[in-house]
C-alpha positions in Angstrom: 0.0 0.0 0.1 1.3 3.4 -0.8 2.2 6.0 1.8 0.0 8.8 0.9 1.3 11.1 3.5 4.9 10.5 2.2 3.5 11.6 -1.4 2.0 14.6 0.2 5.3 15.5 1.9 7.3 15.3 -1.2 4.7 17.3 -3.2 4.2 20.2 -0.7 7.7 22.0 -1.5 6.9 21.9 -5.3 3.4 23.4 -4.8 4.7 26.1 -2.2 7.3 27.1 -4.9 4.3 28.1 -7.2 2.8 31.6 -7.2 -0.7 30.2 -7.0 0.1 27.9 -3.9 2.9 29.7 -2.1 0.5 30.3 0.9 -0.1 26.5 1.3 1.3 25.5 4.8 0.6 21.7 5.0 -1.0 18.8 3.5 -2.2 16.2 6.0 -3.7 12.8 5.1 -6.3 11.4 7.4 -6.4 7.7 6.7 -9.5 7.1 8.7 -11.6 9.6 6.7 -9.5 9.1 3.5 -9.2 12.9 3.1 -6.4 15.3 2.5 -6.5 18.5 4.5 -4.8 21.4 2.9 -4.0 24.3 5.5 -3.1 27.7 4.3 -1.2 30.5 5.7 -4.4 32.5 6.6 -5.6 29.5 8.7 -8.3 28.4 6.2 -8.6 24.7 5.5 -9.8 22.7 2.6 -10.7 18.9 2.7 -10.1 16.9 -0.4 -11.7 13.5 -0.9 -9.1 10.8 -1.4 -11.3 7.8 -0.9 -10.1 4.7 -2.8 -7.5 6.8 -4.7 -4.1 5.6 -5.7 -1.2 8.0 -4.9 -1.2 9.5 -8.3 -5.1 9.8 -8.4 -5.0 11.6 -5.0 -2.4 14.1 -6.3 -4.6 14.7 -9.6 -7.8 15.3 -7.3 -5.8 17.5 -4.9 -4.7 19.8 -7.8 -8.0 19.9 -9.4 -9.6 21.1 -6.2 -6.9 23.5 -5.2 -6.8 25.3 -8.5 
């Protein structure tokens, strides 16, 4: 089974290097709820459904919902 949190940890610096997501602070995967929680510098949060996603599908969904 893929380590989805590891995938997010590796992805985060690349997203933070972009102008559009430079205010992204953390990406946290909740395996019980199967969601990714994106936390921004202003304290806002966004939940992204990652249920039954592979690591790559999770990243695609994350990018679609953050952009």
